[in-house]
CHARMM internal coordinates of N, CA and C (Angstrom, degrees):
IC EDIT
DIST 1 N 1 CA 1.4226
DIST 1 CA 1 C 1.5671
ANGL 1 N 1 CA 1 C 108.61
DIST 1 C 2 N 1.3039
ANGL 1 CA 1 C 2 N 114.38
DIHE 1 N 1 CA 1 C 2 N 145.19
DIST 2 N 2 CA 1.4453
ANGL 1 C 2 N 2 CA 118.87
DIHE 1 CA 1 C 2 N 2 CA -176.81
DIST 2 CA 2 C 1.4958
ANGL 2 N 2 CA 2 C 110.72
DIHE 1 C 2 N 2 CA 2 C -90.48
DIST 2 C 3 N 1.3335
ANGL 2 CA 2 C 3 N 115.93
DIHE 2 N 2 CA 2 C 3 N 169.81
DIST 3 N 3 CA 1.5024
ANGL 2 C 3 N 3 CA 121.32
DIHE 2 CA 2 C 3 N 3 CA 178.24
DIST 3 CA 3 C 1.5147
ANGL 3 N 3 CA 3 C 108.71
DIHE 2 C 3 N 3 CA 3 C -59.43
DIST 3 C 4 N 1.3370
ANGL 3 CA 3 C 4 N 117.83
DIHE 3 N 3 CA 3 C 4 N -40.60
DIST 4 N 4 CA 1.4467
ANGL 3 C 4 N 4 CA 120.09
DIHE 3 CA 3 C 4 N 4 CA -179.13
DIST 4 CA 4 C 1.5070
ANGL 4 N 4 CA 4 C 111.62
DIHE 3 C 4 N 4 CA 4 C -61.34
DIST 4 C 5 N 1.3192
ANGL 4 CA 4 C 5 N 119.95
DIHE 4 N 4 CA 4 C 5 N -28.03
DIST 5 N 5 CA 1.4231
ANGL 4 C 5 N 5 CA 122.51
DIHE 4 CA 4 C 5 N 5 CA 178.07
DIST 5 CA 5 C 1.5416
ANGL 5 N 5 CA 5 C 112.09
DIHE 4 C 5 N 5 CA 5 C -75.88
DIST 5 C 6 N 1.3117
ANGL 5 CA 5 C 6 N 117.80
DIHE 5 N 5 CA 5 C 6 N -26.02
DIST 6 N 6 CA 1.4361
ANGL 5 C 6 N 6 CA 122.61
DIHE 5 CA 5 C 6 N 6 CA -179.41
DIST 6 CA 6 C 1.5048
ANGL 6 N 6 CA 6 C 112.57
DIHE 5 C 6 N 6 CA 6 C -85.57
DIST 6 C 7 N 1.3197
ANGL 6 CA 6 C 7 N 118.34
DIHE 6 N 6 CA 6 C 7 N -24.80
DIST 7 N 7 CA 1.4551
ANGL 6 C 7 N 7 CA 121.76
DIHE 6 CA 6 C 7 N 7 CA -176.11
DIST 7 CA 7 C 1.5328
ANGL 7 N 7 CA 7 C 115.41
DIHE 6 C 7 N 7 CA 7 C -55.87
DIST 7 C 8 N 1.2751
ANGL 7 CA 7 C 8 N 121.50
DIHE 7 N 7 CA 7 C 8 N -45.46
DIST 8 N 8 CA 1.4566
ANGL 7 C 8 N 8 CA 118.94
DIHE 7 CA 7 C 8 N 8 CA 177.61
DIST 8 CA 8 C 1.5387
ANGL 8 N 8 CA 8 C 112.94
DIHE 7 C 8 N 8 CA 8 C -60.06
DIST 8 C 9 N 1.3263
ANGL 8 CA 8 C 9 N 115.23
DIHE 8 N 8 CA 8 C 9 N -41.00
DIST 9 N 9 CA 1.4816
ANGL 8 C 9 N 9 CA 118.19
DIHE 8 CA 8 C 9 N 9 CA -179.47
DIST 9 CA 9 C 1.5093
ANGL 9 N 9 CA 9 C 111.59
DIHE 8 C 9 N 9 CA 9 C -67.83
DIST 9 C 10 N 1.3459
ANGL 9 CA 9 C 10 N 117.32
DIHE 9 N 9 CA 9 C 10 N -38.22
DIST 10 N 10 CA 1.4496
ANGL 9 C 10 N 10 CA 120.38
DIHE 9 CA 9 C 10 N 10 CA 178.32
DIST 10 CA 10 C 1.5010
ANGL 10 N 10 CA 10 C 110.65
DIHE 9 C 10 N 10 CA 10 C -66.56
DIST 10 C 11 N 1.3441
ANGL 10 CA 10 C 11 N 116.44
DIHE 10 N 10 CA 10 C 11 N -44.17
DIST 11 N 11 CA 1.4351
ANGL 10 C 11 N 11 CA 123.44
DIHE 10 CA 10 C 11 N 11 CA 179.65
DIST 11 CA 11 C 1.5411
ANGL 11 N 11 CA 11 C 109.94
DIHE 10 C 11 N 11 CA 11 C -58.66
DIST 11 C 12 N 1.3242
ANGL 11 CA 11 C 12 N 114.14
DIHE 11 N 11 CA 11 C 12 N -49.49
DIST 12 N 12 CA 1.4764
ANGL 11 C 12 N 12 CA 118.76
DIHE 11 CA 11 C 12 N 12 CA -178.55
DIST 12 CA 12 C 1.5537
ANGL 12 N 12 CA 12 C 109.59
DIHE 11 C 12 N 12 CA 12 C -63.91
DIST 12 C 13 N 1.3067
ANGL 12 CA 12 C 13 N 117.91
DIHE 12 N 12 CA 12 C 13 N -37.34
DIST 13 N 13 CA 1.4565
ANGL 12 C 13 N 13 CA 119.12
DIHE 12 CA 12 C 13 N 13 CA 176.37
DIST 13 CA 13 C 1.5328
ANGL 13 N 13 CA 13 C 114.00
DIHE 12 C 13 N 13 CA 13 C -65.39
DIST 13 C 14 N 1.2904
ANGL 13 CA 13 C 14 N 115.25
DIHE 13 N 13 CA 13 C 14 N -39.32
DIST 14 N 14 CA 1.5002
ANGL 13 C 14 N 14 CA 118.69
DIHE 13 CA 13 C 14 N 14 CA 179.18
DIST 14 CA 14 C 1.5460
ANGL 14 N 14 CA 14 C 110.43
DIHE 13 C 14 N 14 CA 14 C -68.89
DIST 14 C 15 N 1.3075
ANGL 14 CA 14 C 15 N 115.96
DIHE 14 N 14 CA 14 C 15 N -40.57
DIST 15 N 15 CA 1.4868
ANGL 14 C 15 N 15 CA 117.41
DIHE 14 CA 14 C 15 N 15 CA 178.40
DIST 15 CA 15 C 1.5234
ANGL 15 N 15 CA 15 C 109.78
DIHE 14 C 15 N 15 CA 15 C -67.20
DIST 15 C 16 N 1.3360
ANGL 15 CA 15 C 16 N 119.14
DIHE 15 N 15 CA 15 C 16 N -40.26
DIST 16 N 16 CA 1.4659
ANGL 15 C 16 N 16 CA 121.21
DIHE 15 CA 15 C 16 N 16 CA 175.64
DIST 16 CA 16 C 1.5184
ANGL 16 N 16 CA 16 C 111.84
DIHE 15 C 16 N 16 CA 16 C -61.10
DIST 16 C 17 N 1.2914
ANGL 16 CA 16 C 17 N 117.26
DIHE 16 N 16 CA 16 C 17 N -43.21
DIST 17 N 17 CA 1.4802
ANGL 16 C 17 N 17 CA 120.17
DIHE 16 CA 16 C 17 N 17 CA 178.75
DIST 17 CA 17 C 1.5245
ANGL 17 N 17 CA 17 C 111.76
DIHE 16 C 17 N 17 CA 17 C -62.97
DIST 17 C 18 N 1.3166
ANGL 17 CA 17 C 18 N 115.61
DIHE 17 N 17 CA 17 C 18 N -38.80
DIST 18 N 18 CA 1.4829
ANGL 17 C 18 N 18 CA 119.12
DIHE 17 CA 17 C 18 N 18 CA -179.34
DIST 18 CA 18 C 1.5380
ANGL 18 N 18 CA 18 C 108.96
DIHE 17 C 18 N 18 CA 18 C -66.87
DIST 18 C 19 N 1.3573
ANGL 18 CA 18 C 19 N 117.32
DIHE 18 N 18 CA 18 C 19 N -40.51
DIST 19 N 19 CA 1.4584
ANGL 18 C 19 N 19 CA 118.35
DIHE 18 CA 18 C 19 N 19 CA 179.67
DIST 19 CA 19 C 1.5333
ANGL 19 N 19 CA 19 C 112.77
DIHE 18 C 19 N 19 CA 19 C -67.15
DIST 19 C 20 N 1.3160
ANGL 19 CA 19 C 20 N 114.55
DIHE 19 N 19 CA 19 C 20 N -39.01
DIST 20 N 20 CA 1.4916
ANGL 19 C 20 N 20 CA 119.31
DIHE 19 CA 19 C 20 N 20 CA 177.82
DIST 20 CA 20 C 1.5185
ANGL 20 N 20 CA 20 C 109.62
DIHE 19 C 20 N 20 CA 20 C -63.60
DIST 20 C 21 N 1.3344
ANGL 20 CA 20 C 21 N 118.80
DIHE 20 N 20 CA 20 C 21 N -40.46
DIST 21 N 21 CA 1.4468
ANGL 20 C 21 N 21 CA 122.18
DIHE 20 CA 20 C 21 N 21 CA -179.99
DIST 21 CA 21 C 1.5009
ANGL 21 N 21 CA 21 C 109.90
DIHE 20 C 21 N 21 CA 21 C -65.35
DIST 21 C 22 N 1.3042
ANGL 21 CA 21 C 22 N 121.68
DIHE 21 N 21 CA 21 C 22 N -34.93
DIST 22 N 22 CA 1.4587
ANGL 21 C 22 N 22 CA 123.63
DIHE 21 CA 21 C 22 N 22 CA 179.53
DIST 22 CA 22 C 1.5136
ANGL 22 N 22 CA 22 C 111.95
DIHE 21 C 22 N 22 CA 22 C -71.31
DIST 22 C 23 N 1.3188
ANGL 22 CA 22 C 23 N 119.31
DIHE 22 N 22 CA 22 C 23 N -29.92
DIST 23 N 23 CA 1.4496
ANGL 22 C 23 N 23 CA 122.06
DIHE 22 CA 22 C 23 N 23 CA -175.86
DIST 23 CA 23 C 1.5432
ANGL 23 N 23 CA 23 C 110.87
DIHE 22 C 23 N 23 CA 23 C -74.30
DIST 23 C 24 N 1.3372
ANGL 23 CA 23 C 24 N 116.89
DIHE 23 N 23 CA 23 C 24 N -16.01
DIST 24 N 24 CA 1.4898
ANGL 23 C 24 N 24 CA 117.44
DIHE 23 CA 23 C 24 N 24 CA -177.44
DIST 24 CA 24 C 1.5565
ANGL 24 N 24 CA 24 C 107.97
DIHE 23 C 24 N 24 CA 24 C -93.88
DIST 24 C 25 N 1.2617
ANGL 24 CA 24 C 25 N 120.86
DIHE 24 N 24 CA 24 C 25 N -2.39
DIST 25 N 25 CA 1.4410
ANGL 24 C 25 N 25 CA 122.35
DIHE 24 CA 24 C 25 N 25 CA 177.79
DIST 25 CA 25 C 1.5197
ANGL 25 N 25 CA 25 C 112.71
DIHE 24 C 25 N 25 CA 25 C -67.23
DIST 25 C 26 N 1.3352
ANGL 25 CA 25 C 26 N 120.57
DIHE 25 N 25 CA 25 C 26 N 133.63
DIST 26 N 26 CA 1.4926
ANGL 25 C 26 N 26 CA 120.23
DIHE 25 CA 25 C 26 N 26 CA -179.04
DIST 26 CA 26 C 1.5269
ANGL 26 N 26 CA 26 C 109.66
DIHE 25 C 26 N 26 CA 26 C -68.03
DIST 26 C 27 N 1.3223
ANGL 26 CA 26 C 27 N 114.40
DIHE 26 N 26 CA 26 C 27 N 144.79
DIST 27 N 27 CA 1.4463
ANGL 26 C 27 N 27 CA 121.16
DIHE 26 CA 26 C 27 N 27 CA 178.97
DIST 27 CA 27 C 1.5424
ANGL 27 N 27 CA 27 C 107.28
DIHE 26 C 27 N 27 CA 27 C -102.36
DIST 27 C 28 N 1.3287
ANGL 27 CA 27 C 28 N 112.96
DIHE 27 N 27 CA 27 C 28 N 126.62
DIST 28 N 28 CA 1.4814
ANGL 27 C 28 N 28 CA 117.98
DIHE 27 CA 27 C 28 N 28 CA -179.84
DIST 28 CA 28 C 1.5249
ANGL 28 N 28 CA 28 C 110.29
DIHE 27 C 28 N 28 CA 28 C -73.60
DIST 28 C 29 N 1.3344
ANGL 28 CA 28 C 29 N 118.43
DIHE 28 N 28 CA 28 C 29 N 148.04
DIST 29 N 29 CA 1.4057
ANGL 28 C 29 N 29 CA 120.57
DIHE 28 CA 28 C 29 N 29 CA -179.55
DIST 29 CA 29 C 1.5563
ANGL 29 N 29 CA 29 C 111.25
DIHE 28 C 29 N 29 CA 29 C -65.02
DIST 29 C 30 N 1.2883
ANGL 29 CA 29 C 30 N 117.17
DIHE 29 N 29 CA 29 C 30 N 151.03
DIST 30 N 30 CA 1.4657
ANGL 29 C 30 N 30 CA 120.52
DIHE 29 CA 29 C 30 N 30 CA -177.04
DIST 30 CA 30 C 1.5316
ANGL 30 N 30 CA 30 C 109.42
DIHE 29 C 30 N 30 CA 30 C -70.77
DIST 30 C 31 N 1.3168
ANGL 30 CA 30 C 31 N 118.08
DIHE 30 N 30 CA 30 C 31 N -39.71
DIST 31 N 31 CA 1.4663
ANGL 30 C 31 N 31 CA 123.84
DIHE 30 CA 30 C 31 N 31 CA 179.39
DIST 31 CA 31 C 1.5137
ANGL 31 N 31 CA 31 C 109.66
DIHE 30 C 31 N 31 CA 31 C -127.31
DIST 31 C 32 N 1.3227
ANGL 31 CA 31 C 32 N 116.06
DIHE 31 N 31 CA 31 C 32 N 147.09
DIST 32 N 32 CA 1.4450
ANGL 31 C 32 N 32 CA 120.82
DIHE 31 CA 31 C 32 N 32 CA 178.02
DIST 32 CA 32 C 1.5472
ANGL 32 N 32 CA 32 C 107.68
DIHE 31 C 32 N 32 CA 32 C -81.54
DIST 32 C 33 N 1.2850
ANGL 32 CA 32 C 33 N 118.96
DIHE 32 N 32 CA 32 C 33 N 165.48
DIST 33 N 33 CA 1.4514
ANGL 32 C 33 N 33 CA 121.82
DIHE 32 CA 32 C 33 N 33 CA 177.21
DIST 33 CA 33 C 1.4950
ANGL 33 N 33 CA 33 C 112.99
DIHE 32 C 33 N 33 CA 33 C -63.99
DIST 33 C 34 N 1.3609
ANGL 33 CA 33 C 34 N 117.61
DIHE 33 N 33 CA 33 C 34 N -33.49
DIST 34 N 34 CA 1.4500
ANGL 33 C 34 N 34 CA 121.14
DIHE 33 CA 33 C 34 N 34 CA 177.32
DIST 34 CA 34 C 1.5156
ANGL 34 N 34 CA 34 C 109.68
DIHE 33 C 34 N 34 CA 34 C -66.32
DIST 34 C 35 N 1.3066
ANGL 34 CA 34 C 35 N 118.89
DIHE 34 N 34 CA 34 C 35 N -42.08
DIST 35 N 35 CA 1.4358
ANGL 34 C 35 N 35 CA 122.02
DIHE 34 CA 34 C 35 N 35 CA 179.57
DIST 35 CA 35 C 1.5352
ANGL 35 N 35 CA 35 C 112.07
DIHE 34 C 35 N 35 CA 35 C -65.40
DIST 35 C 36 N 1.3119
ANGL 35 CA 35 C 36 N 115.81
DIHE 35 N 35 CA 35 C 36 N -39.54
DIST 36 N 36 CA 1.4860
ANGL 35 C 36 N 36 CA 119.59
DIHE 35 CA 35 C 36 N 36 CA 176.64
DIST 36 CA 36 C 1.5244
ANGL 36 N 36 CA 36 C 110.31
DIHE 35 C 36 N 36 CA 36 C -66.14
DIST 36 C 37 N 1.2971
ANGL 36 CA 36 C 37 N 117.63
DIHE 36 N 36 CA 36 C 37 N -40.09
DIST 37 N 37 CA 1.4687
ANGL 36 C 37 N 37 CA 120.11
DIHE 36 CA 36 C 37 N 37 CA 179.35
DIST 37 CA 37 C 1.4964
ANGL 37 N 37 CA 37 C 110.47
DIHE 36 C 37 N 37 CA 37 C -67.46
DIST 37 C 38 N 1.3060
ANGL 37 CA 37 C 38 N 119.14
DIHE 37 N 37 CA 37 C 38 N -39.49
DIST 38 N 38 CA 1.5064
ANGL 37 C 38 N 38 CA 120.63
DIHE 37 CA 37 C 38 N 38 CA 176.43
DIST 38 CA 38 C 1.5180
ANGL 38 N 38 CA 38 C 110.06
DIHE 37 C 38 N 38 CA 38 C -63.95
DIST 38 C 39 N 1.2912
ANGL 38 CA 38 C 39 N 119.96
DIHE 38 N 38 CA 38 C 39 N -40.80
DIST 39 N 39 CA 1.4493
ANGL 38 C 39 N 39 CA 122.91
DIHE 38 CA 38 C 39 N 39 CA -179.35
DIST 39 CA 39 C 1.5552
ANGL 39 N 39 CA 39 C 108.42
DIHE 38 C 39 N 39 CA 39 C -66.97
DIST 39 C 40 N 1.2962
ANGL 39 CA 39 C 40 N 117.89
DIHE 39 N 39 CA 39 C 40 N -39.58
DIST 40 N 40 CA 1.4631
ANGL 39 C 40 N 40 CA 120.96
DIHE 39 CA 39 C 40 N 40 CA 174.31
DIST 40 CA 40 C 1.4669
ANGL 40 N 40 CA 40 C 113.75
DIHE 39 C 40 N 40 CA 40 C -61.98
DIST 40 C 41 N 1.3137
ANGL 40 CA 40 C 41 N 117.61
DIHE 40 N 40 CA 40 C 41 N -41.96
DIST 41 N 41 CA 1.4874
ANGL 40 C 41 N 41 CA 121.98
DIHE 40 CA 40 C 41 N 41 CA 177.00
DIST 41 CA 41 C 1.4956
ANGL 41 N 41 CA 41 C 111.18
DIHE 40 C 41 N 41 CA 41 C -63.73
DIST 41 C 42 N 1.3078
ANGL 41 CA 41 C 42 N 118.95
DIHE 41 N 41 CA 41 C 42 N -39.27
DIST 42 N 42 CA 1.4913
ANGL 41 C 42 N 42 CA 122.58
DIHE 41 CA 41 C 42 N 42 CA 178.89
DIST 42 CA 42 C 1.5289
ANGL 42 N 42 CA 42 C 110.20
DIHE 41 C 42 N 42 CA 42 C -64.94
DIST 42 C 43 N 1.3025
ANGL 42 CA 42 C 43 N 117.34
DIHE 42 N 42 CA 42 C 43 N -29.91
DIST 43 N 43 CA 1.4919
ANGL 42 C 43 N 43 CA 120.38
DIHE 42 CA 42 C 43 N 43 CA 179.91
DIST 43 CA 43 C 1.5143
ANGL 43 N 43 CA 43 C 111.82
DIHE 42 C 43 N 43 CA 43 C -93.31
DIST 43 C 44 N 1.3301
ANGL 43 CA 43 C 44 N 116.43
DIHE 43 N 43 CA 43 C 44 N 11.84
DIST 44 N 44 CA 1.4858
ANGL 43 C 44 N 44 CA 123.31
DIHE 43 CA 43 C 44 N 44 CA 177.31
DIST 44 CA 44 C 1.4919
ANGL 44 N 44 CA 44 C 113.25
DIHE 43 C 44 N 44 CA 44 C 61.52
DIST 44 C 45 N 1.3358
ANGL 44 CA 44 C 45 N 115.87
DIHE 44 N 44 CA 44 C 45 N 39.78
DIST 45 N 45 CA 1.4444
ANGL 44 C 45 N 45 CA 121.77
DIHE 44 CA 44 C 45 N 45 CA 175.01
DIST 45 CA 45 C 1.4993
ANGL 45 N 45 CA 45 C 111.09
DIHE 44 C 45 N 45 CA 45 C -106.42
DIST 45 C 46 N 1.3183
ANGL 45 CA 45 C 46 N 117.33
DIHE 45 N 45 CA 45 C 46 N 178.75
DIST 46 N 46 CA 1.4527
ANGL 45 C 46 N 46 CA 123.12
DIHE 45 CA 45 C 46 N 46 CA 179.00
DIST 46 CA 46 C 1.5112
ANGL 46 N 46 CA 46 C 107.08
DIHE 45 C 46 N 46 CA 46 C -113.77
DIST 46 C 47 N 1.3164
ANGL 46 CA 46 C 47 N 117.53
DIHE 46 N 46 CA 46 C 47 N 124.37
DIST 47 N 47 CA 1.4709
ANGL 46 C 47 N 47 CA 121.56
DIHE 46 CA 46 C 47 N 47 CA -177.39
DIST 47 CA 47 C 1.5418
ANGL 47 N 47 CA 47 C 107.11
DIHE 46 C 47 N 47 CA 47 C -82.15
DIST 47 C 48 N 1.3177
ANGL 47 CA 47 C 48 N 118.01
DIHE 47 N 47 CA 47 C 48 N 125.54
DIST 48 N 48 CA 1.4380
ANGL 47 C 48 N 48 CA 122.81
DIHE 47 CA 47 C 48 N 48 CA -179.19
DIST 48 CA 48 C 1.5969
ANGL 48 N 48 CA 48 C 106.80
DIHE 47 C 48 N 48 CA 48 C -111.40
DIST 48 C 49 N 1.3150
ANGL 48 CA 48 C 49 N 118.36
DIHE 48 N 48 CA 48 C 49 N 101.00
DIST 49 N 49 CA 1.4559
ANGL 48 C 49 N 49 CA 118.81
DIHE 48 CA 48 C 49 N 49 CA -179.59
DIST 49 CA 49 C 1.5068
ANGL 49 N 49 CA 49 C 110.67
DIHE 48 C 49 N 49 CA 49 C -66.62
DIST 49 C 50 N 1.3132
ANGL 49 CA 49 C 50 N 116.97
DIHE 49 N 49 CA 49 C 50 N 143.15
DIST 50 N 50 CA 1.4288
ANGL 49 C 50 N 50 CA 122.36
DIHE 49 CA 49 C 50 N 50 CA 178.66
DIST 50 CA 50 C 1.5369
ANGL 50 N 50 CA 50 C 107.09
DIHE 49 C 50 N 50 CA 50 C -146.36
DIST 50 C 51 N 1.3456
ANGL 50 CA 50 C 51 N 115.33
DIHE 50 N 50 CA 50 C 51 N 121.53
DIST 51 N 51 CA 1.4734
ANGL 50 C 51 N 51 CA 118.68
DIHE 50 CA 50 C 51 N 51 CA -177.18
DIST 51 CA 51 C 1.5864
ANGL 51 N 51 CA 51 C 112.13
DIHE 50 C 51 N 51 CA 51 C -70.40
DIST 51 C 52 N 1.3107
ANGL 51 CA 51 C 52 N 114.95
DIHE 51 N 51 CA 51 C 52 N -27.93
DIST 52 N 52 CA 1.4627
ANGL 51 C 52 N 52 CA 118.34
DIHE 51 CA 51 C 52 N 52 CA -178.51
DIST 52 CA 52 C 1.4854
ANGL 52 N 52 CA 52 C 112.49
DIHE 51 C 52 N 52 CA 52 C -75.70
DIST 52 C 53 N 1.2872
ANGL 52 CA 52 C 53 N 118.52
DIHE 52 N 52 CA 52 C 53 N -49.89
DIST 53 N 53 CA 1.4780
ANGL 52 C 53 N 53 CA 122.43
DIHE 52 CA 52 C 53 N 53 CA -176.83
DIST 53 CA 53 C 1.4987
ANGL 53 N 53 CA 53 C 114.91
DIHE 52 C 53 N 53 CA 53 C -105.53
DIST 53 C 54 N 1.3305
ANGL 53 CA 53 C 54 N 117.27
DIHE 53 N 53 CA 53 C 54 N -4.96
DIST 54 N 54 CA 1.4735
ANGL 53 C 54 N 54 CA 122.19
DIHE 53 CA 53 C 54 N 54 CA 177.79
DIST 54 CA 54 C 1.5313
ANGL 54 N 54 CA 54 C 115.65
DIHE 53 C 54 N 54 CA 54 C 94.11
DIST 54 C 55 N 1.2946
ANGL 54 CA 54 C 55 N 117.07
DIHE 54 N 54 CA 54 C 55 N -5.53
DIST 55 N 55 CA 1.4519
ANGL 54 C 55 N 55 CA 120.01
DIHE 54 CA 54 C 55 N 55 CA 176.93
DIST 55 CA 55 C 1.5262
ANGL 55 N 55 CA 55 C 109.95
DIHE 54 C 55 N 55 CA 55 C 104.90
DIST 55 C 56 N 1.3708
ANGL 55 CA 55 C 56 N 111.46
DIHE 55 N 55 CA 55 C 56 N 165.81
DIST 56 N 56 CA 1.4390
ANGL 55 C 56 N 56 CA 118.95
DIHE 55 CA 55 C 56 N 56 CA -179.67
DIST 56 CA 56 C 1.5299
ANGL 56 N 56 CA 56 C 110.44
DIHE 55 C 56 N 56 CA 56 C -154.11
DIST 56 C 57 N 1.3250
ANGL 56 CA 56 C 57 N 116.56
DIHE 56 N 56 CA 56 C 57 N 162.15
DIST 57 N 57 CA 1.4216
ANGL 56 C 57 N 57 CA 123.30
DIHE 56 CA 56 C 57 N 57 CA -178.52
DIST 57 CA 57 C 1.5253
ANGL 57 N 57 CA 57 C 108.25
DIHE 56 C 57 N 57 CA 57 C -98.12
DIST 57 C 58 N 1.3253
ANGL 57 CA 57 C 58 N 117.58
DIHE 57 N 57 CA 57 C 58 N 125.18
DIST 58 N 58 CA 1.4176
ANGL 57 C 58 N 58 CA 122.96
DIHE 57 CA 57 C 58 N 58 CA -176.25
DIST 58 CA 58 C 1.5392
ANGL 58 N 58 CA 58 C 110.74
DIHE 57 C 58 N 58 CA 58 C -107.49
DIST 58 C 59 N 1.3043
ANGL 58 CA 58 C 59 N 116.90
DIHE 58 N 58 CA 58 C 59 N 132.07
DIST 59 N 59 CA 1.5014
ANGL 58 C 59 N 59 CA 120.39
DIHE 58 CA 58 C 59 N 59 CA -178.44
DIST 59 CA 59 C 1.4922
ANGL 59 N 59 CA 59 C 108.29
DIHE 58 C 59 N 59 CA 59 C -120.28
DIST 59 C 60 N 1.3392
ANGL 59 CA 59 C 60 N 115.68
DIHE 59 N 59 CA 59 C 60 N 147.55
DIST 60 N 60 CA 1.4349
ANGL 59 C 60 N 60 CA 120.59
DIHE 59 CA 59 C 60 N 60 CA 175.86
DIST 60 CA 60 C 1.5408
ANGL 60 N 60 CA 60 C 108.41
DIHE 59 C 60 N 60 CA 60 C -76.07
DIST 60 C 61 N 1.2828
ANGL 60 CA 60 C 61 N 117.65
DIHE 60 N 60 CA 60 C 61 N 131.60
DIST 61 N 61 CA 1.4608
ANGL 60 C 61 N 61 CA 120.28
DIHE 60 CA 60 C 61 N 61 CA -179.88
DIST 61 CA 61 C 1.5317
ANGL 61 N 61 CA 61 C 112.76
DIHE 60 C 61 N 61 CA 61 C -73.04
DIST 61 C 62 N 1.3045
ANGL 61 CA 61 C 62 N 116.85
DIHE 61 N 61 CA 61 C 62 N 166.49
DIST 62 N 62 CA 1.5059
ANGL 61 C 62 N 62 CA 121.03
DIHE 61 CA 61 C 62 N 62 CA -177.45
DIST 62 CA 62 C 1.5013
ANGL 62 N 62 CA 62 C 110.70
DIHE 61 C 62 N 62 CA 62 C -65.24
END
COOR INIT
IC SEED 1 N 1 CA 1 C
IC BUILD
């Protein structure tokens, strides 16, 4: 097989490796915990910090 025959396979392999490398990059959170707490305070809720899930906004039911 010639070099020209290997080029599509090599190119596809490099593109695949680049895509796999990008999928392992960490994704930053959309909002910080301080921003979420401020939004919760504006909506008259109680911010409940939680180390496992990051916290949540608690509202009093009707």
